[in-house]
N, C-alpha and C positions, 0 to 999 in steps of 0.2 A: 750397609754391606759389613756383614760379621760373621765370622765362622771360626771353630776351633782349629780345624786341620785340614789335610787334603783328602780324605778319605770322603766315599759318597756320602757317608751319613755322619756328620761332624757339623757342630753346632745347631742352633737352635732351630734354623729355617729347616734345615733336613730332617732333625728328630721331630719336628710338628708335623711336617709333612708327612714323612714315611709312617710314624705311627698314627697319625690321624688316620691314615687310611685303613691301616690293620685293625683299628680299634672299630671302625665302622666295619670292617668285614668280619672280625669278631663277634661284632653283636648280631649280626645276621642281615645286614643293609643290602639290598640288591645293588647290583653292577651299575646301575643308572644313577641310583645316588649317589655311589661312590663317586661317581663321574662329574656328577652336578656339584658336589662339596671340593673335590680336588680335580678341576680340569687341567688337564696335561699342558694346554696351551692358556699362558695367562698373561701375553705381552703387556697388558696396562699396568699391571704392578711392580715390575720389577724393573733395574737395570739389568746388564748383560750377566755381570757377575752372579747377581742374585738369583736371575732367572735359571742359570745354569745349574745353581745349587737347586732350586725347587724342580728344574725337571728331571735332573737325575735321580733324586731321591724319589719322587712320584714313579719313575719308570721302573726302578728297583722295584718297589712296592708291586706294581702292575704287573711285572714281569713273575713275581711270587707268587702271586694268585691267579695266574694264568689269563692276564687279560691284555697281553701286549699283541697289538695288531703291526700289520706290515706298517700301514700309515703312521700309527703312533712311534714305531721304530724309526721310519725315516724323520720324523719330525725330531726325535731326540737326537740322530746323528748329526742333524743340521745345526742344533744348539751346540753339540759335543766340538763341532769343527770350527765354530766361529773362535774357540779358543778363550774366552774372556777371564774364566780362573787361572788358566797358565799363563795368562800376560800379567794379572793382577800380582800372582805369587812371585811371578820371576821380579818385576819391577819393585816390589816392597820388601821381598825376603830373598831374591837372589836366583839365579838360574838352579840352583840344587834344589829349592822350592816347587820351581816351577816343573822341573823334570818329574819330581815327587807325584806333583798332581796329574800329570800327563800319561804316566806311568798307571796311577789309578783308573783314570777316565778309559785307557787302550784295555785294562782288565776288566772293567765294567761293561765297557761295549761288546768285547768276546763274550761275555756272559750274557746278555740280552739279545744280542743279536741271534741268538739259538732257540728253539723251541725250549721250554721247561717241560722237561718230562716227569718232573716231581712237583706237581701244583702243592703249595701251602694250602694244608685242610684248615677249615675255620675252628679257633680254638675256644674252648669253653674253659672259663676259670673259675675253679670253687672258690666260694666266700665263706670266710671265717664268719661263724655265729657265736661260737664259745668264748666271749674275751676274758682277758684276763682282768682288765679295769674298763673304765667307763670314760665317754666325754665329760668333762668338767669335774673328775675324782681329782681331790687333793691327796697327793701320794707323798709319804715322808720315807725316807731311807737314813741308815745311820754308815756314817764312813769309819774308819779305822781311828780315826781320833776320837772318836766315841759320841761327837756331834751329829746332831739330826740335820739333814737337809730337805727340801720340800720344792716339788715339782708339781704342774697342774697339765692335767692329760687334756689338753685342748680339744682334739679329735682323735678319730681311728680312721686313717684313709685306707682305703681298699682300691687296688688298681692294678690290673694286667694280673693278679693272681699274688701280688705282693700285699699283705697286711700290715700297715704302720702306725704304732701308738706314738703320735705326735706330743711330746712333753716340753712344756714351757719352763725355763728355770727362775727359780725366784731366790732372793738373797736370804731367805731363811738360814740361821746358823746358830744354833743351840744346843746345850745339853737336854732340853727338856722336849719331848716328842710334841709337836704342834697339833694345834686346831685351826680349823679355819678363822678363829677370832683370832689366834695370834700371828694370822698373816697379815691383818688389816694394815700395820702400820711398817709392811715390808714393801720390798720392790720386785718387781717383775723386769726381765731382761728384753730389750727390743731395741730398735733402729729406726732412724727417721729415712725416708726413702725420697729422693729427689722426684717434684711434680712438673712435668712439662705443661700440663693444662692451668686454665685460670682457675682462681680460689673458690668459686662457685660449681665449676665442673669437679674438682677435685672433692671436693664437700659430697657432691652426688655419688661419685665413684665410691667413697670410702665412709658409708654411715657411721658418725662417731667420732670422726676426726677431731671434730671440734675440743673433745675431751683434751688431746692432746696439745692443740693449738693453744688453748687457754692456760695450758701449765708451763708454756713456752713463750708466751708472752701475748697470745691473742692475735695478731693481725700475722698470720702465717700462710704458708700454702706448701705443705708437702703432704706425703703418703707416710703412713706408720706400719711397722711390722714388728712381730715379736720373734724372738729368737727360740728356734725350734730343735728339737734334738728328737729324731725318730728313730724308734726301735721297733726291729719286724717282729712280728707275731712268733717266729721259728726260732728268732733268737733269743726273745725274751723269755721264753720258756726256763732259759737256763738260769737266771735270774731274778725272776719276777717275786720270788718268794723275799727277796733282800726290799722290796717295796709293801708298803702297807698304806691302805686308804685310812684318812684320817677326817674327811670330809668333804664337802664341794666347794669349789670356786669357779663360778661361772665369768670367763673374759668375755666382753662385748663383743659379738658375734663380727661386726663389722673392724674391729681393731686385733682378728686373729690373722690377718695377712703375715705373708712371711717377710722376715728381715733377713734372715739367714736359715739356713736349713743344713743338718748333718746329720748322717748315720751313725748311731752307736750300737757295737756289736755284744760287748760285755761291760760287767761292773767295772772293771779297770777303767772304761772312760769315764764313769762318773766320778772316781775318786780323783782322777787327774783334773777334771773341769772342776769339781766341787771342792776339792782340796786345797785350790789355790784360787778363789772364783774371781779375787779382784785382779790378779794378773792374768785372766783368761779374758776378762771384760775390756783391759787395756790391751791386750794384744790383737783381740779381733774388732777393737773399736765398737764396742757396745755401749748400751746407755742403761740407765736406772730408771725406772717409771713405777710411781706410786700404785699398788694394788688397788687402793680405794679408787686411782683414776681410770684403771683398765676395766676393773671387773664391775658386774651388777651387785653390789651388797648397800 
């Protein structure tokens, strides 16, 4: 049971449900397929609290795409009337939080109980093809102190109209412009992620994790993720000329999972992060891992 707030689309379950439906819809899936993937009734998988989150977010999406029927509407109302979320928020966070959730539910029900006269059209998102850089590019940039830093473009992710260059920080810091060879004795920033699975399952879920386990003692059981700084294509155009490709470095595919993720909108953010990288690492509890361990070199 986890959610970030009292709104209908708050928290992982709500986001995954609502946008899961919308992504299928926008990709051209028919309504039978959408219903099979996200059935409104899923009583076997949730407690009352999470079921309310799932049903209301599912219902909002169905209403927006013109698929709300009287039967579905009646079922949604029966779930709302249980008051599961209102009860939990009241007990855990006080009457004010419970009332706030109830207010959201009342507004939500008023909306979806009426016919939708403006059904959301399927969206077609333009995909970027003229990339500034490519996956595995080793990029260097110079800060105002005169020294060069380096990041690896681990991937370029396009989703729902957004195109992100995912940059992974390294510890390179020198007045010499780097080459890929210069990075071999440096580190990449990452983080260990707890695993609730047995060791063999963890290994199967993240190929290459043994590289990290061996580095930290061998008999381990955790996942690993790199630190990711994402820059949107439309933002990068304003400061892409500050970056230069100086080679390629390929992080092992299985080790590209996310340890932490942040959006950087301008070059000032790189000045802030890399201007005092040691302090940044300390504040955000990140760790350093050898380039030779994480990369295919």
